[in-house]
N, CA, C and O atoms as CSV, one atom per row, in Angstrom:
chain,resi,resn,atom,element,x,y,z
A,1,UNK,N,N,4.291,8.838,17.301
A,1,UNK,CA,C,3.682,7.788,16.514
A,1,UNK,C,C,4.641,6.607,16.473
A,1,UNK,O,O,5.836,6.775,16.227
A,2,UNK,N,N,4.121,5.429,16.713
A,2,UNK,CA,C,4.974,4.249,16.728
A,2,UNK,C,C,5.408,3.871,15.318
A,2,UNK,O,O,4.814,4.307,14.331
A,3,UNK,N,N,6.452,3.054,15.241
A,3,UNK,CA,C,6.958,2.600,13.952
A,3,UNK,C,C,5.887,1.838,13.193
A,3,UNK,O,O,5.743,2.017,11.984
A,4,UNK,N,N,5.131,0.990,13.883
A,4,UNK,CA,C,4.084,0.218,13.204
A,4,UNK,C,C,3.005,1.138,12.650
A,4,UNK,O,O,2.467,0.873,11.575
A,5,UNK,N,N,2.677,2.213,13.362
A,5,UNK,CA,C,1.683,3.153,12.855
A,5,UNK,C,C,2.188,3.837,11.595
A,5,UNK,O,O,1.433,4.031,10.642
A,6,UNK,N,N,3.473,4.205,11.592
A,6,UNK,CA,C,4.031,4.843,10.399
A,6,UNK,C,C,4.068,3.876,9.228
A,6,UNK,O,O,3.795,4.271,8.094
A,7,UNK,N,N,4.402,2.616,9.482
A,7,UNK,CA,C,4.441,1.616,8.415
A,7,UNK,C,C,3.036,1.379,7.875
A,7,UNK,O,O,2.851,1.251,6.665
A,8,UNK,N,N,2.046,1.319,8.760
A,8,UNK,CA,C,0.670,1.057,8.325
A,8,UNK,C,C,0.139,2.174,7.438
A,8,UNK,O,O,-0.765,1.942,6.636
A,9,UNK,N,N,0.680,3.376,7.564
A,9,UNK,CA,C,0.212,4.500,6.753
A,9,UNK,C,C,0.909,4.575,5.399
A,9,UNK,O,O,0.507,5.361,4.541
A,10,UNK,N,N,1.946,3.769,5.199
A,10,UNK,CA,C,2.652,3.786,3.920
A,10,UNK,C,C,1.814,3.121,2.838
A,10,UNK,O,O,1.025,2.222,3.129
A,11,UNK,N,N,1.977,3.556,1.588
A,11,UNK,CA,C,1.307,2.841,0.499
A,11,UNK,C,C,1.768,1.386,0.471
A,11,UNK,O,O,2.857,1.056,0.940
A,12,UNK,N,N,0.935,0.539,-0.077
A,12,UNK,CA,C,1.162,-0.900,-0.056
A,12,UNK,C,C,2.530,-1.275,-0.607
A,12,UNK,O,O,3.186,-2.143,-0.032
A,13,UNK,N,N,2.989,-0.667,-1.683
A,13,UNK,CA,C,4.247,-1.045,-2.321
A,13,UNK,C,C,5.463,-0.710,-1.447
A,13,UNK,O,O,6.505,-1.349,-1.595
A,14,UNK,N,N,5.362,0.262,-0.552
A,14,UNK,CA,C,6.500,0.666,0.269
A,14,UNK,C,C,6.606,-0.110,1.579
A,14,UNK,O,O,7.642,-0.049,2.240
A,15,UNK,N,N,5.585,-0.821,1.960
A,15,UNK,CA,C,5.585,-1.494,3.257
A,15,UNK,C,C,6.608,-2.603,3.338
A,15,UNK,O,O,7.183,-2.829,4.403
A,16,UNK,N,N,6.849,-3.300,2.247
A,16,UNK,CA,C,7.745,-4.447,2.265
A,16,UNK,C,C,9.155,-4.109,2.699
A,16,UNK,O,O,9.847,-4.960,3.258
A,17,UNK,N,N,9.596,-2.889,2.454
A,17,UNK,CA,C,10.953,-2.502,2.829
A,17,UNK,C,C,11.154,-2.475,4.333
A,17,UNK,O,O,12.283,-2.611,4.804
A,18,UNK,N,N,10.083,-2.303,5.094
A,18,UNK,CA,C,10.198,-2.171,6.540
A,18,UNK,C,C,9.628,-3.374,7.289
A,18,UNK,O,O,9.683,-3.414,8.518
A,19,UNK,N,N,9.102,-4.318,6.593
A,19,UNK,CA,C,8.308,-5.363,7.224
A,19,UNK,C,C,9.128,-6.397,7.976
A,19,UNK,O,O,8.554,-7.181,8.731
A,20,UNK,N,N,10.434,-6.436,7.807
A,20,UNK,CA,C,11.227,-7.434,8.495
A,20,UNK,C,C,11.255,-8.729,7.713
A,20,UNK,O,O,11.294,-8.702,6.483
A,21,UNK,N,N,11.236,-9.875,8.405
A,21,UNK,CA,C,11.323,-11.149,7.690
A,21,UNK,C,C,10.126,-11.348,6.763
A,21,UNK,O,O,8.998,-10.980,7.094
A,22,UNK,N,N,10.388,-11.925,5.620
A,22,UNK,CA,C,9.341,-12.169,4.626
A,22,UNK,C,C,8.632,-13.482,4.935
A,22,UNK,O,O,9.268,-14.488,5.249
A,23,UNK,N,N,7.338,-13.456,4.842
A,23,UNK,CA,C,6.544,-14.663,5.008
A,23,UNK,C,C,6.196,-15.169,3.627
A,23,UNK,O,O,5.981,-14.385,2.702
A,24,UNK,N,N,6.142,-16.457,3.491
A,24,UNK,CA,C,5.792,-17.011,2.190
A,24,UNK,C,C,4.618,-17.961,2.344
A,24,UNK,O,O,4.207,-18.292,3.456
A,25,UNK,N,N,4.101,-18.382,1.237
A,25,UNK,CA,C,3.014,-19.346,1.255
A,25,UNK,C,C,1.715,-18.757,1.756
A,25,UNK,O,O,1.395,-17.597,1.495
A,26,UNK,N,N,0.978,-19.571,2.477
A,26,UNK,CA,C,-0.353,-19.204,2.936
A,26,UNK,C,C,-0.325,-17.997,3.874
A,26,UNK,O,O,-1.171,-17.109,3.765
A,27,UNK,N,N,0.634,-17.959,4.786
A,27,UNK,CA,C,0.723,-16.854,5.752
A,27,UNK,C,C,0.964,-15.536,5.020
A,27,UNK,O,O,0.358,-14.518,5.354
A,28,UNK,N,N,1.850,-15.553,4.022
A,28,UNK,CA,C,2.114,-14.347,3.245
A,28,UNK,C,C,0.895,-13.903,2.457
A,28,UNK,O,O,0.619,-12.709,2.347
A,29,UNK,N,N,0.169,-14.865,1.910
A,29,UNK,CA,C,-1.040,-14.562,1.156
A,29,UNK,C,C,-2.099,-13.932,2.051
A,29,UNK,O,O,-2.725,-12.938,1.682
A,30,UNK,N,N,-2.295,-14.514,3.224
A,30,UNK,CA,C,-3.285,-13.975,4.168
A,30,UNK,C,C,-2.870,-12.574,4.621
A,30,UNK,O,O,-3.710,-11.681,4.728
A,31,UNK,N,N,-1.587,-12.385,4.886
A,31,UNK,CA,C,-1.103,-11.065,5.294
A,31,UNK,C,C,-1.309,-10.036,4.195
A,31,UNK,O,O,-1.758,-8.922,4.465
A,32,UNK,N,N,-0.986,-10.396,2.960
A,32,UNK,CA,C,-1.179,-9.477,1.837
A,32,UNK,C,C,-2.652,-9.149,1.643
A,32,UNK,O,O,-3.008,-8.004,1.364
A,33,UNK,N,N,-3.496,-10.143,1.790
A,33,UNK,CA,C,-4.934,-9.929,1.665
A,33,UNK,C,C,-5.444,-9.006,2.770
A,33,UNK,O,O,-6.265,-8.126,2.514
A,34,UNK,N,N,-4.967,-9.201,3.978
A,34,UNK,CA,C,-5.385,-8.351,5.097
A,34,UNK,C,C,-4.965,-6.903,4.861
A,34,UNK,O,O,-5.730,-5.980,5.141
A,35,UNK,N,N,-3.759,-6.703,4.351
A,35,UNK,CA,C,-3.283,-5.346,4.057
A,35,UNK,C,C,-4.137,-4.719,2.958
A,35,UNK,O,O,-4.518,-3.553,3.062
A,36,UNK,N,N,-4.436,-5.473,1.919
A,36,UNK,CA,C,-5.249,-4.949,0.821
A,36,UNK,C,C,-6.651,-4.577,1.300
A,36,UNK,O,O,-7.194,-3.548,0.896
A,37,UNK,N,N,-7.230,-5.400,2.150
A,37,UNK,CA,C,-8.571,-5.123,2.667
A,37,UNK,C,C,-8.561,-3.869,3.535
A,37,UNK,O,O,-9.434,-3.012,3.393
A,38,UNK,N,N,-7.590,-3.754,4.428
A,38,UNK,CA,C,-7.546,-2.573,5.293
A,38,UNK,C,C,-7.248,-1.310,4.487
A,38,UNK,O,O,-7.772,-0.243,4.807
A,39,UNK,N,N,-6.413,-1.410,3.446
A,39,UNK,CA,C,-6.170,-0.255,2.577
A,39,UNK,C,C,-7.452,0.169,1.873
A,39,UNK,O,O,-7.740,1.361,1.763
A,40,UNK,N,N,-8.219,-0.806,1.396
A,40,UNK,CA,C,-9.482,-0.500,0.724
A,40,UNK,C,C,-10.489,0.135,1.665
A,40,UNK,O,O,-11.167,1.095,1.299
A,41,UNK,N,N,-10.590,-0.395,2.872
A,41,UNK,CA,C,-11.509,0.182,3.858
A,41,UNK,C,C,-11.098,1.593,4.236
A,41,UNK,O,O,-11.950,2.463,4.417
A,42,UNK,N,N,-9.794,1.824,4.356
A,42,UNK,CA,C,-9.296,3.164,4.672
A,42,UNK,C,C,-9.643,4.146,3.553
A,42,UNK,O,O,-10.067,5.270,3.820
A,43,UNK,N,N,-9.465,3.724,2.314
A,43,UNK,CA,C,-9.810,4.571,1.172
A,43,UNK,C,C,-11.293,4.908,1.177
A,43,UNK,O,O,-11.656,6.066,0.968
A,44,UNK,N,N,-12.158,3.929,1.410
A,44,UNK,CA,C,-13.592,4.174,1.435
A,44,UNK,C,C,-13.973,5.123,2.571
A,44,UNK,O,O,-14.841,5.980,2.406
A,45,UNK,N,N,-13.316,4.966,3.727
A,45,UNK,CA,C,-13.609,5.848,4.854
A,45,UNK,C,C,-13.198,7.289,4.532
A,45,UNK,O,O,-13.923,8.230,4.854
A,46,UNK,N,N,-12.028,7.457,3.893
A,46,UNK,CA,C,-11.601,8.804,3.515
A,46,UNK,C,C,-12.548,9.428,2.506
A,46,UNK,O,O,-12.852,10.617,2.594
A,47,UNK,N,N,-13.022,8.630,1.540
A,47,UNK,CA,C,-13.978,9.158,0.564
A,47,UNK,C,C,-15.260,9.612,1.235
A,47,UNK,O,O,-15.784,10.677,0.910
A,48,UNK,N,N,-15.777,8.815,2.172
A,48,UNK,CA,C,-16.986,9.207,2.901
A,48,UNK,C,C,-16.776,10.521,3.644
A,48,UNK,O,O,-17.612,11.422,3.571
A,49,UNK,N,N,-15.662,10.627,4.357
A,49,UNK,CA,C,-15.373,11.833,5.131
A,49,UNK,C,C,-15.206,13.054,4.221
A,49,UNK,O,O,-15.773,14.114,4.487
A,50,UNK,N,N,-14.429,12.902,3.152
A,50,UNK,CA,C,-14.168,14.020,2.251
A,50,UNK,C,C,-15.440,14.484,1.549
A,50,UNK,O,O,-15.660,15.684,1.387
A,51,UNK,N,N,-16.272,13.539,1.136
A,51,UNK,CA,C,-17.511,13.910,0.448
A,51,UNK,C,C,-18.499,14.558,1.402
A,51,UNK,O,O,-19.260,15.440,1.006
A,52,UNK,N,N,-18.491,14.126,2.655
A,52,UNK,CA,C,-19.342,14.779,3.643
A,52,UNK,C,C,-18.864,16.203,3.901
A,52,UNK,O,O,-19.672,17.116,4.068
A,53,UNK,N,N,-17.549,16.386,3.932
A,53,UNK,CA,C,-17.006,17.733,4.116
A,53,UNK,C,C,-17.386,18.635,2.944
A,53,UNK,O,O,-17.752,19.792,3.153
A,54,UNK,N,N,-17.305,18.124,1.717
A,54,UNK,CA,C,-17.704,18.912,0.552
A,54,UNK,C,C,-19.164,19.335,0.651
A,54,UNK,O,O,-19.517,20.466,0.316
A,55,UNK,N,N,-20.000,18.429,1.108
A,55,UNK,CA,C,-21.435,18.699,1.214
A,55,UNK,C,C,-21.724,19.850,2.182
A,55,UNK,O,O,-22.690,20.591,2.002
A,56,UNK,N,N,-20.886,19.991,3.202
A,56,UNK,CA,C,-21.142,20.990,4.245
A,56,UNK,C,C,-20.313,22.269,4.102
A,56,UNK,O,O,-20.423,23.160,4.943
A,57,UNK,N,N,-19.494,22.379,3.065
A,57,UNK,CA,C,-18.674,23.583,2.892
A,57,UNK,C,C,-19.522,24.743,2.373
A,57,UNK,O,O,-20.495,24.554,1.643
A,58,UNK,N,N,-19.123,25.932,2.770
A,58,UNK,CA,C,-19.799,27.127,2.275
A,58,UNK,C,C,-19.339,27.422,0.849
A,58,UNK,O,O,-18.347,26.866,0.376
A,59,UNK,N,N,-20.068,28.296,0.179
A,59,UNK,CA,C,-19.727,28.659,-1.197
A,59,UNK,C,C,-18.351,29.309,-1.261
A,59,UNK,O,O,-17.600,29.068,-2.206
A,60,UNK,N,N,-18.012,30.122,-0.280
A,60,UNK,CA,C,-16.691,30.773,-0.288
A,60,UNK,C,C,-15.569,29.758,-0.063
A,60,UNK,O,O,-14.495,29.881,-0.652
A,61,UNK,N,N,-15.811,28.764,0.781
A,61,UNK,CA,C,-14.803,27.720,0.984
A,61,UNK,C,C,-14.598,26.905,-0.289
A,61,UNK,O,O,-13.469,26.563,-0.640
A,62,UNK,N,N,-15.699,26.596,-0.979
A,62,UNK,CA,C,-15.587,25.864,-2.236
A,62,UNK,C,C,-14.844,26.685,-3.284
A,62,UNK,O,O,-14.048,26.152,-4.056
A,63,UNK,N,N,-15.111,27.971,-3.303
A,63,UNK,CA,C,-14.425,28.857,-4.250
A,63,UNK,C,C,-12.920,28.867,-3.973
A,63,UNK,O,O,-12.116,28.908,-4.904
A,64,UNK,N,N,-12.539,28.828,-2.694
A,64,UNK,CA,C,-11.118,28.811,-2.326
A,64,UNK,C,C,-10.396,27.575,-2.864
A,64,UNK,O,O,-9.211,27.648,-3.187
A,65,UNK,N,N,-11.089,26.455,-2.962
A,65,UNK,CA,C,-10.448,25.246,-3.476
A,65,UNK,C,C,-10.748,25.015,-4.956
A,65,UNK,O,O,-10.375,23.986,-5.521
A,66,UNK,N,N,-11.426,25.982,-5.579
A,66,UNK,CA,C,-11.636,25.929,-7.019
A,66,UNK,C,C,-12.791,25.064,-7.478
A,66,UNK,O,O,-12.772,24.543,-8.593
A,67,UNK,N,N,-13.801,24.905,-6.627
A,67,UNK,CA,C,-14.968,24.108,-7.003
A,67,UNK,C,C,-16.232,24.951,-6.951
A,67,UNK,O,O,-16.362,25.852,-6.122
A,68,UNK,N,N,-17.150,24.647,-7.838
A,68,UNK,CA,C,-18.464,25.276,-7.761
A,68,UNK,C,C,-19.342,24.433,-6.845
A,68,UNK,O,O,-18.998,23.295,-6.523
A,69,UNK,N,N,-20.468,24.986,-6.428
A,69,UNK,CA,C,-21.406,24.253,-5.583
A,69,UNK,C,C,-21.902,23.006,-6.329
A,69,UNK,O,O,-22.040,21.938,-5.732
A,70,UNK,N,N,-22.170,23.146,-7.637
A,70,UNK,CA,C,-22.658,22.006,-8.427
A,70,UNK,C,C,-21.605,20.897,-8.497
A,70,UNK,O,O,-21.939,19.720,-8.364
A,71,UNK,N,N,-20.330,21.265,-8.705
A,71,UNK,CA,C,-19.259,20.260,-8.740
A,71,UNK,C,C,-19.139,19.538,-7.396
A,71,UNK,O,O,-18.976,18.319,-7.350
A,72,UNK,N,N,-19.219,20.293,-6.320
A,72,UNK,CA,C,-19.094,19.708,-4.983
A,72,UNK,C,C,-20.248,18.757,-4.693
A,72,UNK,O,O,-20.034,17.667,-4.161
A,73,UNK,N,N,-21.460,19.157,-5.035
A,73,UNK,CA,C,-22.609,18.293,-4.795
A,73,UNK,C,C,-22.571,17.059,-5.683
A,73,UNK,O,O,-22.970,15.973,-5.263
A,74,UNK,N,N,-22.092,17.228,-6.911
A,74,UNK,CA,C,-21.947,16.084,-7.810
A,74,UNK,C,C,-20.983,15.058,-7.219
A,74,UNK,O,O,-21.259,13.859,-7.245
A,75,UNK,N,N,-19.854,15.526,-6.687
A,75,UNK,CA,C,-18.879,14.631,-6.062
A,75,UNK,C,C,-19.432,14.024,-4.773
A,75,UNK,O,O,-19.223,12.841,-4.502
A,76,UNK,N,N,-20.130,14.824,-3.988
A,76,UNK,CA,C,-20.654,14.365,-2.691
A,76,UNK,C,C,-21.737,13.306,-2.852
A,76,UNK,O,O,-21.933,12.487,-1.954
A,77,UNK,N,N,-22.433,13.309,-3.965
A,77,UNK,CA,C,-23.510,12.343,-4.177
A,77,UNK,C,C,-23.021,10.975,-4.651
A,77,UNK,O,O,-23.802,10.024,-4.686
A,78,UNK,N,N,-21.748,10.861,-5.016
A,78,UNK,CA,C,-21.216,9.574,-5.465
A,78,UNK,C,C,-21.181,8.588,-4.299
A,78,UNK,O,O,-20.934,8.983,-3.160
A,79,UNK,N,N,-21.425,7.317,-4.576
A,79,UNK,CA,C,-21.253,6.306,-3.519
A,79,UNK,C,C,-19.784,6.180,-3.140
A,79,UNK,O,O,-18.911,6.483,-3.953
A,80,UNK,N,N,-19.498,5.743,-1.934
A,80,UNK,CA,C,-18.125,5.708,-1.430
A,80,UNK,C,C,-17.225,4.770,-2.223
A,80,UNK,O,O,-16.007,4.951,-2.214
A,81,UNK,N,N,-17.776,3.784,-2.901
A,81,UNK,CA,C,-16.952,2.837,-3.637
A,81,UNK,C,C,-16.572,3.329,-5.020
A,81,UNK,O,O,-15.734,2.714,-5.681
A,82,UNK,N,N,-17.174,4.434,-5.477
A,82,UNK,CA,C,-16.875,4.957,-6.811
A,82,UNK,C,C,-15.847,6.070,-6.707
A,82,UNK,O,O,-15.986,6.982,-5.891
A,83,UNK,N,N,-14.815,5.992,-7.537
A,83,UNK,CA,C,-13.746,7.012,-7.534
A,83,UNK,C,C,-14.207,8.305,-8.138
A,83,UNK,O,O,-13.436,9.262,-8.213
């Protein structure tokens, strides 16, 4: 995995330590906005994937992770933007 890939996977607050020279003004604002947008999209994609997995798990698999079928379906029915 490349260094940039590892940096991109870090939480937003930790990225600045590895980012190199600091940009200020408009460029810094646009960069911060781009990072925030991609982080948000990544979170929504993970929620979609995880909720789809819950929907398709067997009862024994749900029991292994400590969820009932009703709890799993309740979580799976949430829209991707809701935590």
